[in-house]
KEKE-3310 file (N, C-alpha, C; in steps of 0.2 Angstrom, whole numbers, plus 5000, padded with zeros to 4 digits):
npx = (5391:5406:5413:5415:5426:5421:5425:5438:5432:5419:5411:5404:5392:5381:5370:5354:5340:5331:5337:5352:5366:5379:5395:5401:5416:5422:5435:5443:5437:5433:5423:5407:5395:5380:5371:5355:5345:5334:5325:5335:5345:5355:5365:5374:5389:5401:5411:5406:5396:5392:5377:5368:5357:5360:5369:5375:5378:5385:5373:5363:5352:5348:5337:5335:5328:5327:5335:5349:5362:5373:5388:5398:5412:5417:5430:5436:5432:5420:5410:5398:5383:5375:5359:5350:5336:5330:5340:5350:5367:5372:5381:5385:5383:5390:5400:5415:5417:5423:5432:5424:5412:5406:5403:5415:5422:5417:5406:5390:5378:5364:5346:5339:5329:5314:5318:5318:5323:5324:5325:5328:5324:5314:5301:5302:5304:5292:5284:5288:5284:5271:5263:5256)
npy = (5461:5460:5469:5461:5456:5453:5453:5462:5473:5473:5473:5465:5471:5470:5457:5449:5439:5445:5456:5462:5472:5479:5487:5494:5498:5505:5506:5521:5525:5513:5499:5491:5478:5478:5465:5461:5450:5451:5463:5477:5490:5504:5516:5531:5535:5542:5550:5546:5540:5533:5527:5517:5527:5539:5549:5546:5554:5559:5554:5551:5538:5522:5510:5493:5478:5461:5463:5470:5482:5493:5500:5514:5519:5535:5548:5548:5537:5527:5525:5515:5511:5496:5488:5474:5462:5447:5441:5431:5431:5438:5431:5434:5448:5459:5462:5464:5473:5470:5480:5481:5482:5470:5456:5448:5433:5416:5418:5412:5414:5425:5427:5441:5453:5463:5481:5488:5499:5513:5530:5535:5548:5551:5554:5567:5574:5573:5580:5593:5595:5596:5584:5577)
npz = (5454:5445:5431:5416:5404:5388:5374:5365:5362:5369:5385:5398:5409:5418:5421:5421:5423:5415:5407:5399:5401:5392:5389:5375:5366:5353:5341:5333:5317:5313:5307:5310:5314:5321:5327:5331:5338:5346:5357:5357:5363:5360:5367:5365:5373:5372:5359:5343:5328:5312:5308:5298:5289:5296:5308:5325:5341:5357:5369:5360:5355:5349:5343:5340:5333:5330:5318:5309:5311:5303:5310:5309:5317:5322:5320:5333:5338:5347:5362:5369:5378:5378:5379:5381:5380:5388:5396:5393:5386:5371:5359:5346:5345:5341:5327:5318:5303:5286:5275:5264:5269:5271:5283:5293:5287:5291:5300:5302:5289:5291:5290:5282:5289:5289:5292:5308:5314:5323:5329:5345:5348:5340:5345:5350:5339:5332:5341:5339:5327:5327:5327:5338)
capx = (5394:5411:5413:5418:5428:5419:5430:5442:5427:5413:5412:5398:5392:5376:5366:5349:5335:5327:5340:5359:5370:5386:5398:5405:5421:5424:5441:5442:5437:5431:5416:5405:5388:5377:5366:5350:5340:5329:5325:5341:5346:5362:5365:5381:5391:5406:5412:5401:5397:5387:5373:5363:5357:5360:5374:5374:5383:5384:5366:5358:5350:5346:5333:5335:5325:5327:5338:5356:5363:5380:5390:5405:5414:5420:5438:5438:5429:5413:5409:5391:5380:5370:5355:5345:5331:5330:5345:5356:5372:5371:5388:5386:5380:5395:5405:5419:5416:5428:5432:5419:5405:5403:5405:5421:5421:5416:5400:5385:5373:5358:5341:5338:5321:5312:5321:5314:5328:5321:5329:5324:5322:5308:5295:5303:5303:5285:5281:5290:5281:5263:5259:5255)
capy = (5458:5464:5469:5455:5458:5447:5454:5468:5479:5472:5472:5463:5475:5467:5452:5446:5434:5449:5460:5462:5478:5479:5493:5493:5503:5504:5510:5526:5524:5506:5497:5485:5476:5476:5461:5461:5445:5453:5470:5480:5498:5507:5523:5533:5538:5546:5549:5546:5535:5533:5521:5517:5534:5545:5549:5547:5557:5558:5555:5548:5531:5518:5504:5488:5472:5457:5466:5472:5489:5494:5506:5516:5523:5541:5549:5547:5530:5527:5521:5515:5506:5492:5484:5469:5458:5440:5439:5427:5435:5438:5430:5438:5455:5464:5459:5468:5472:5471:5486:5481:5482:5463:5454:5444:5426:5412:5419:5410:5419:5426:5429:5448:5454:5471:5485:5491:5504:5519:5534:5536:5555:5552:5557:5574:5577:5573:5585:5599:5596:5596:5578:5574)
capz = (5449:5442:5424:5413:5397:5383:5369:5366:5362:5373:5392:5401:5415:5422:5418:5425:5419:5411:5403:5399:5400:5390:5387:5369:5365:5346:5339:5328:5310:5312:5305:5314:5313:5328:5326:5337:5337:5351:5358:5359:5363:5360:5370:5364:5379:5370:5352:5338:5323:5307:5308:5293:5285:5301:5313:5332:5345:5364:5371:5356:5356:5343:5345:5335:5335:5324:5313:5310:5309:5302:5314:5307:5322:5320:5321:5340:5340:5350:5367:5370:5382:5375:5383:5377:5384:5389:5400:5390:5382:5363:5357:5339:5345:5338:5322:5314:5296:5282:5271:5259:5272:5273:5289:5292:5285:5297:5304:5298:5286:5294:5286:5283:5291:5288:5296:5313:5317:5324:5333:5351:5348:5335:5348:5351:5332:5331:5345:5337:5320:5328:5326:5344)
cpx = (5400:5411:5417:5419:5426:5424:5434:5437:5421:5415:5405:5398:5387:5372:5361:5345:5331:5331:5348:5361:5377:5389:5402:5410:5424:5430:5439:5442:5436:5424:5414:5397:5385:5371:5361:5345:5334:5329:5331:5342:5353:5362:5373:5383:5397:5408:5406:5402:5391:5383:5367:5363:5358:5366:5372:5379:5381:5376:5361:5357:5347:5343:5333:5332:5324:5330:5346:5357:5371:5382:5397:5407:5418:5428:5440:5435:5422:5413:5401:5389:5375:5366:5351:5342:5333:5336:5351:5360:5371:5378:5390:5383:5384:5400:5408:5417:5422:5427:5426:5412:5402:5406:5411:5419:5420:5410:5395:5380:5367:5352:5340:5330:5320:5315:5316:5319:5324:5326:5325:5321:5316:5302:5296:5302:5296:5281:5282:5286:5273:5260:5259:5250)
cpy = (5463:5464:5463:5456:5452:5447:5460:5474:5478:5470:5471:5467:5472:5462:5449:5442:5439:5454:5459:5469:5477:5486:5491:5499:5501:5509:5515:5523:5516:5504:5491:5484:5474:5472:5459:5456:5446:5461:5473:5487:5499:5514:5525:5537:5543:5545:5549:5541:5536:5527:5521:5524:5540:5544:5549:5550:5556:5559:5552:5540:5528:5512:5499:5482:5468:5459:5467:5479:5490:5501:5507:5521:5529:5542:5548:5541:5532:5522:5521:5510:5502:5488:5480:5465:5451:5437:5435:5432:5433:5437:5433:5445:5460:5461:5464:5467:5473:5478:5487:5482:5475:5461:5449:5437:5422:5413:5416:5415:5419:5429:5437:5449:5461:5475:5488:5496:5510:5523:5536:5543:5556:5556:5565:5577:5578:5579:5592:5601:5596:5590:5574:5569)
cpz = (5446:5435:5421:5406:5393:5377:5370:5366:5366:5380:5395:5408:5420:5418:5423:5420:5414:5406:5404:5398:5398:5388:5380:5368:5358:5344:5334:5321:5309:5310:5308:5312:5319:5326:5332:5335:5342:5353:5361:5358:5364:5362:5369:5370:5377:5363:5348:5332:5318:5308:5303:5289:5290:5305:5320:5336:5352:5365:5366:5357:5350:5346:5339:5337:5329:5318:5314:5308:5309:5306:5311:5312:5319:5321:5328:5342:5344:5356:5368:5375:5378:5380:5379:5382:5384:5393:5398:5386:5375:5360:5350:5339:5341:5333:5318:5307:5292:5278:5267:5262:5273:5279:5288:5291:5292:5301:5299:5295:5290:5289:5288:5284:5290:5294:5302:5317:5317:5329:5339:5351:5344:5339:5349:5344:5331:5335:5342:5330:5321:5327:5333:5344)
residu = (MET:GLN:PRO:ASN:ARG:LEU:THR:LYS:GLU:ARG:THR:LEU:LEU:VAL:SER:SER:PRO:TYR:PHE:VAL:PHE:GLU:LYS:ILE:ASP:LEU:PRO:PRO:ASN:SER:ALA:TRP:CYS:LEU:GLY:ALA:ASP:ARG:GLU:THR:TRP:LEU:LEU:VAL:LEU:SER:GLY:GLY:ALA:GLY:THR:GLY:SER:PHE:ASP:VAL:ILE:ILE:GLY:ASP:ALA:VAL:PHE:VAL:GLN:SER:ASP:ARG:VAL:ASN:ILE:HIS:ALA:GLY:THR:ILE:GLY:MET:VAL:GLY:LEU:VAL:ALA:TYR:THR:ASP:GLY:GLY:GLN:ALA:PRO:HIS:LEU:LEU:GLN:ARG:LEU:LYS:GLN:SER:GLY:ALA:MET:ASP:ALA:GLY:ARG:PRO:GLN:GLU:VAL:GLN:VAL:PRO:THR:SER:LEU:THR:ARG:ALA:LYS:THR:GLY:ALA:ASN:GLU:ARG:THR:SER:GLY:ASN:ASN)
# end
């Protein structure tokens, strides 16, 4: 399968009945909302961003499920690999935010669910604190 540009920021890399891989390329100092209606992983390949209450840099991963997370790309932007389950494309996966932090008009309102955002490196932090 050849990569398929979905939007200026999203490129479909692989799609199967079980999962989808996309590359996202966020411009410098831009704000986005990653809306995950299913198990979704984001791996930072280059650049960095602020996500919620912490920053992510190259090699960091974020897990989101049935939730949204705001992403504020850093001064050099951010390139990431997004993987999500169930094979079908997620048309509203990535939405640009206005300056105020609200999503652009025209997108239907979604019900906010409890946050399930965790950082993939949590296990490493637990090992170093002795909570095995």
